C-alpha positions in Angstrom: 105.6 36.0 79.1 104.7 39.2 80.9 101.5 39.9 82.8 100.4 42.4 80.2 100.9 39.8 77.5 98.9 37.3 79.4 96.0 39.7 79.7 95.9 40.9 76.1 96.2 37.3 74.7 93.2 36.3 76.9 91.2 39.2 75.6 92.2 38.6 72.0 90.9 35.0 72.2 87.7 36.3 73.8 87.3 38.7 70.9 87.6 36.0 68.3 84.7 34.1 69.8 82.5 37.1 70.4 79.6 37.2 67.9 78.6 40.6 69.1 81.9 42.0 67.9 82.1 40.0 64.6 79.0 41.4 63.0 79.8 45.1 63.5 83.4 44.6 62.5 82.3 42.9 59.3 79.9 45.7 58.6 82.6 48.2 59.2 85.0 46.6 56.7 82.1 46.3 54.1 81.3 50.0 54.5 84.9 51.0 54.2 85.3 49.0 51.0 82.1 50.5 49.5 83.2 54.0 50.4 86.6 53.5 48.8 85.1 52.3 45.5 82.8 55.3 45.4 85.7 57.7 46.1 87.8 56.1 43.3 85.0 56.8 40.9 84.6 60.4 41.9 88.2 61.4 42.4 90.2 59.7 39.7 94.0 60.3 40.0 94.0 62.2 43.3 95.2 59.8 46.0 95.6 62.5 48.6 92.0 63.7 48.1 90.8 60.1 48.2 92.7 59.5 51.5 91.4 62.8 53.0 87.8 62.2 52.1 87.9 58.5 53.0 89.5 59.2 56.4 86.9 61.8 57.3 84.1 59.5 55.9 85.0 56.6 58.2 85.6 58.9 61.2 81.9 59.0 62.2 82.0 55.2 62.4 84.7 55.2 65.0 82.3 56.0 68.0 80.3 52.9 67.1 83.5 50.8 66.6 85.1 51.9 69.8 81.9 51.2 71.7 81.6 47.7 70.3 85.2 46.8 71.0 85.2 48.0 74.6 81.6 47.2 75.8 82.5 43.7 77.2 86.0 44.3 78.5 85.0 45.1 82.1 81.2 45.0 82.0 81.2 41.3 81.1 83.8 40.5 83.8 81.4 42.1 86.3 78.3 40.4 85.0 79.9 36.9 85.0 81.7 37.4 88.3 85.2 36.9 86.8 86.2 40.4 87.9 86.9 38.9 91.4 89.4 36.5 89.9 91.1 39.4 88.1 91.3 41.5 91.2 92.6 38.7 93.4 95.2 37.6 90.8 98.9 38.6 91.0 98.2 41.1 88.1 98.5 44.7 89.0 95.7 47.1 88.0 97.6 48.9 85.4 98.7 45.6 83.8 95.0 44.5 83.6 93.9 47.8 82.1 96.9 48.1 79.6 96.4 44.4 78.6 92.7 45.0 77.8 93.5 48.2 75.9 96.1 46.5 73.8 93.8 43.7 73.0 91.1 46.1 71.7 93.9 48.0 69.8 95.2 44.8 68.2 91.7 44.2 66.7 91.4 47.8 65.7 94.8 47.8 64.1 93.9 44.6 62.3 90.9 46.3 60.8 93.0 49.2 59.5 95.6 46.8 58.1 92.8 44.9 56.2 91.5 48.2 54.9 95.0 49.0 53.5 94.3 46.5 50.8 92.1 49.1 49.2 95.0 51.5 48.9 97.3 48.6 47.8 95.0 48.3 44.7 95.4 52.1 44.2 99.2 51.8 44.4 99.2 48.9 42.0 97.1 50.8 39.4 98.9 54.2 39.6 101.8 55.9 41.3 100.4 58.1 44.1 102.3 59.6 47.0 102.0 57.0 49.7 103.3 59.2 52.5 100.0 61.1 53.0 98.1 57.8 53.1 100.4 56.5 55.9 100.0 59.8 57.8 96.2 59.5 57.6 96.4 56.0 59.0 98.6 57.2 61.8 95.9 59.7 62.7 93.3 56.9 62.7 95.5 54.8 65.0 95.9 57.7 67.5 92.2 58.6 67.3 91.2 54.9 67.8 93.5 54.5 70.8 92.0 57.6 72.4 88.4 56.5 71.9 89.1 53.0 73.0 90.6 54.2 76.2 87.4 56.2 76.9 85.3 53.1 76.2 87.4 51.0 78.6 86.8 53.4 81.4 83.1 53.6 80.8 82.9 49.8 80.6 84.6 49.6 84.0 81.8 51.6 85.6 78.9 49.2 84.8 78.1 45.5 84.6 75.7 45.9 81.7 77.2 45.6 78.2 74.2 47.4 76.6 74.7 50.3 79.0 78.4 50.3 78.3 78.0 50.4 74.5 75.3 53.1 74.6 77.2 55.4 77.0 80.5 54.9 75.1 78.8 55.7 71.8 77.1 58.9 72.9 80.2 60.1 74.8 82.4 59.4 71.8 79.9 61.0 69.4 79.8 64.1 71.7 83.6 64.4 71.6 83.5 64.0 67.8 81.1 66.9 67.2 82.4 69.1 70.1 83.9 71.4 67.6 80.5 72.7 66.6 80.1 74.4 69.9 83.0 76.8 69.2 81.5 77.5 65.8 78.4 79.0 67.3 79.9 80.5 70.4 83.2 82.3 70.9 83.3 82.3 74.7 86.3 80.8 76.5 84.3 77.7 77.6 83.1 77.1 74.1 86.7 77.2 72.7 87.7 74.8 75.5 84.9 72.4 74.5 85.8 72.8 70.8 89.5 71.9 71.6 88.2 68.5 72.9 86.9 67.7 69.4 88.3 64.4 68.2 87.6 65.3 64.6 89.4 68.6 64.6 92.6 66.9 65.8 92.3 64.2 63.1 91.7 66.6 60.2 95.4 67.5 59.8 96.3 63.9 59.6 93.6 63.3 56.9 95.4 66.1 54.9 98.8 64.4 55.3 100.1 66.7 58.1 101.6 65.7 61.4 101.3 68.4 64.0 102.8 67.9 67.5 99.8 69.4 69.2 97.5 66.8 67.8 99.8 63.9 68.7 100.1 65.3 72.2 96.3 65.7 72.5 95.6 62.1 71.5 98.4 60.7 73.7 97.3 62.8 76.7 93.6 61.9 76.1 94.5 58.1 76.0 96.7 58.3 79.1 94.0 60.2 81.1 91.2 57.7 80.5 93.5 54.7 81.1 94.6 56.4 84.4 91.0 56.8 85.4 90.3 53.2 84.6 93.1 52.1 86.9 91.6 54.2 89.6 88.2 52.7 88.9 89.7 49.2 89.5 91.3 50.3 92.7 87.9 51.5 93.9 86.5 48.0 93.2 89.2 46.5 95.3 88.3 48.7 98.2 84.6 48.0 97.9 85.3 44.3 97.7 
């Protein structure tokens, strides 16, 4: 078993016993199910429209979900003192960071898989085109990976889980609505801020389109924050 596997298995077990994660996760699934039923009633026979609206409807919940999934990853290690054990273990910094990111992604992926049962009902009752649905889920995976990487970095900067969840939520929310800046201002800086909008890069996926620029954006965004998290751990080693 590799070092990364050891790390993410440890975190997955910790997630299973964390009440603070269970309640928001259950609420998220309940909201998704309720939204899907409402969309079925309003958009009979249009699977693509249901997927598009549904994906954009749950997108505002992702800042909350990413904050909940990442708030304890490093903040709790610092609070409990186990961060010293991690830093003095044979694990390298990037293995620790990647293992924790994968653990959060496993839980996130599990939620999306569970929500697929809604569309399984749709496929059973009719014959919609399933490809746009899968493209929409690909967009949710990429978007979730990016926001979780940001949350992990912010969690590595504090020992307080409440601070971690609050900062991650507002930072993710700011990135989600960043596109509004470019709507009201056409200056170069406003367009640059608008380009960072998570939502604008997800919208093509919600419509069933895969664009390389959006895939590259999410991949670069994820790598950037994971890289900064590794550097954050290195600074902890030096201070220790």
